[in-house]
N, C-alpha and C positions, 0 to 999 in steps of 0.2 A: 677397520682391517683386523683380523684375528692376530693375536700375539701369543707367543709362548709364555708360560708361567716362569718367572725368574726364580731360580734357586742358586744362590751364590756359593761357590766353593772358594774359600779364602786361600787355598793352596795354589790356585791358578792365577796367572797375571790379571791385573785389574783393568788393563787396556791393551789393545793391539792395534797395529797398523795394517790395513788392507791395501795391498799393492795391486791395483786393477790393471789387468793385462788384456781385457777384451778387445780394444781397438787394434792392438798389434797381434798378440798371440791368438786371440779369438777369431779375428777376421782373416788371418793370413792363409788359411786353408780353404776358404770359400772359393768355389770355382767361378761364380758369377761376380764380376767386378763391382764393388760398391762405390757409388759416386763420391767424389771427394767432399762434396758439401754434406752428404749424409754422414760420412766419417767425422767431420768437424762437429756436426750437431750431436752425434753420439758422444763424443768426448765432452762437449759442453753439458750435456744432460748428466753424464756421470759426475762431473765436477759439481754441478748444482745439487746432486743427490748426496754430496758430502764425502765422496771418495777422496782420501787425502793424497793419493798419488795415482796418476793415470798414465800408463805407458802408451804413447801415441802411435808410434809406427817404427819402421826400421829402414835405415839407409842401406839396404841390401841391393845388389844388382837386380834390376827388373826381370832379367832372364830367370833368376832363381825363384823369386816370389813375385809374380806379376801383380798380385793384389795390392802390393805396397809400392808400385811404380810411381805413385803420386806423392811420395813422402815429402819432397820439398814443397810442393804446392800445398799439401795439408798443413805442414808446420807453419807456413807463411800465414795461415788463417788462425793460428792459435795464440792465446795470450801467454807467451813464454815468460813474461815478467810478472805474472800473477802469483798469488800465494800457493797455488797447487802445482807441484812439480809435474812436468809432462815429459818424462824421459823418452829417448829414442834408442833403439838398438843399433850398434855400429859393428859390422863384421870385421873391419880391417881399417887401415889408415885412410884409405880412400873414403870409406864411410864416415870416418871422423872428420875428414876435410869437409864433406858435405854438411855434417852436423854443425861444425864451427861456422861455416858460411851462413847457415840458417839461423844462427843465434841461439842454438840449444844450450841449456845450462846443465842438463843431466843426461848421461849416456849409460848404456849397458853393453857389456860384451857377453858372448855366448860360447862357452867351451864345452867339451865333452869329457866325461870320466872314462870313456872307453876308446880304444884304438880304432875299432871299426866305425863307430859313429863319427869320430873326428875325421876319418877319411871320407865318409859319405856326406857329411854335413858341411865340412870345411875344406875338403880335399887336402888334408894335412895329416900328419902323425900326431900322437898325443903330445910329444915334446915340442914339435914344431909349432903347434897351435899356440903354446905358451910363449914361444919366442916371437910369434907374430903379434901377440897382444901386448908384449912389453912396451914397444914404442907407442902403441895406441893409448895405454893407460898413462904412460909418462907424459905424453903431449897433452892429453886431456886434463890431467891434474895440474900441469904447468899453466894451462889456460884457465884454471879456476873451476873446472867442471867436476861435478861429483860422478864417480864411476861405480856402477854396480856390476857384479859378475854372476852369470848363471853357470851352473854346471848341470849338464843333462845326463841322463842314464845313470843316476845315482843308485837306483835300487834294482836295476835289471836292464838288459840290452837285448833286443830281439834277435841279434846275430850272435852275441857272445854268451847270452844267458845271465847267470848270476854275476854280480859285480862285487869284488872284494871291497869291504869297508875301508881298508887301509889305502886302497887305490883312490877312492873318492876323496878321502882326507888329504892324500898327497896332492892331488890336483887342486883341490879347494884351497889348501894352505898356500900353494904357489901363486894362486890368483890373488889372495889377500896380501901376500908379500909383495906382489907387483904394485899394490896401492889401491886395490878395490876397497871401498868402504863397507860393502855388504855382499854377502855370498848367498845366492838363492840356489837351494838344493832341489833339483828337479826329478820327480818320479815320472819320467817322460812317457812310459808305457803303462803306468798305473798299477804296477805289480807289488808295490810296497805294502807292508802291513804294520800295525801299530808298534810292536816290539822292535821291528827292524828300524823304524823311524827313530825310536828312542835310543837304540844302540848306536846309530850313526851320529846323532847329536852328542851323545856322551863321548864318542870317539873323538869328535872335534874338540870337545872340552879337554880331554886328556892330552890332546896335541897343542894345547895352549890357546885355543880359540874361544873368545868371549861369545856366549850364546846370543848376546845382543847384536852381534854382527851377522847372524844367520837368519835366513828366511826360508820358507818351505813352499815348494811349487808342486802341487799334487794334481794328478789326472785321475778321473773317476772310472777308468776302463773296467775295473772289477768291483766297483761300488765301495771302494775303501777310502775315498778322499776325506770325508768328514771324520771317520774314525782315526785316520792318520793325523788330521789337524788337531783333534782332541789330544792324541798321544803327544804331539809336539808341544801343545800348551802345557802338558804335565811336566815337561822337562825345561820349561822356561822360554820357549820360542815365542816371539811377540810380533813377527811380521809374516804375513801370509799372502801369497799371490792368489788371485782369484779372477774369474772372468764372468762378466754380467751374463746371466742366462745360461751359463755353462758352455758358452761358445768356445770352440777351439780344437786343436789337435796339433799335429806336427807334420809338415809336408814331406819330411824325410824319414818318418817312422809310421808306417800305415796302421800299426796296431794302437797308436796313441789317439784315443778319443778325447772327448771334451775335458777342459780344465775343471777344477773345483768351481762350482757355481757360486758367485758372490752372494746371491740371495740365500743359498743354503748355509753358507758360512755365517752370514749375518743372523739368521734365525737361531743357529746354535749358540752364537755369542750372546744374543739377547737372552736366551734361556739360562745362560751361565752368569748373567749380570756383568759381562765384560764390555767395557766401553770401546766403541769403534767409530762413532761419529757419522754413520751412514743412515740416511732416511730410507727405510725399507719400502714404503709405498712408492716413492719417487723412483727408486731403483727398479722395482717390479714393473712400473709403467714404462720405463726406458727399455727394459728387456723385451716386453711385449711388443713395443713399437719396432725394435730391431728385428724380432722374429717375424713380424708381418712383412717387413721389407725383404727379408731373406726367404720368405715363404717356407718357413720350417718351424717345427714344433720346438719350443724352448726345452733345453736339456735339464734345466733346473726344476727340481720337484717343488720347491717353494713357489716359483713363478706359476707353474701349472696349477697349484692348489689355490693361489690367491688371486689370479687374474680375473 
């Protein structure tokens, strides 16, 4: 398999963590329901390819995301005690109850940086969503679970337009103060650009946030995801969300196209000499397999080039 030439820039991190979201964020917007055994195999293939974290599903109400109605059945098929964390998204306390009953050890919550998206996605206000998550995080931490927090619409909102950096920092800081161990900053509609990314990371630093607690979640709607990932590397970010084959979108934001493709991120990291632990040929084969099941062309440029 063709590989990029490695040219190491010592000013960049030496290693990163790729947080694979394909099975949850990647599949949630697919209209054709993927069988639970296929989802389980997908996760198994991603783990075998070396992804250090694979987000498995969400305990959201089936009415809102029918694709993930089989969450409990899927989780029952997974090696939750294995070395690879398999987090699930929990939208509220009821979702946490289901996750605890299933034996999950890692959960994530999903908040909005904007009032409009909080209302559309969570049927809540900006402040009320945080009040809703407070007992979720407290109970999860008391049960010994790790809690990650997502913040969506960090770089722009399709209804509100530009989102003030200080508003994103305020919401993010409040989630960290609740007890989240990591904060994933989402460019939900893919409008962010490189300097915007760096300005947001610096603003969190000025507010007292360690860059090590931040992750970046980019969408490639305008072709900026890789450039934004590189910009984030330059300011010390070492965790990146990505989706195998570039699967994904957001069921509540129609302009949100696919996530940053894991293969495209891996190719760039290989060229930069940054360690990530992922076997690219295995990952490409997995994305080709899933694309055939979904009967769609992979969004990843690297998958299309190498298959």
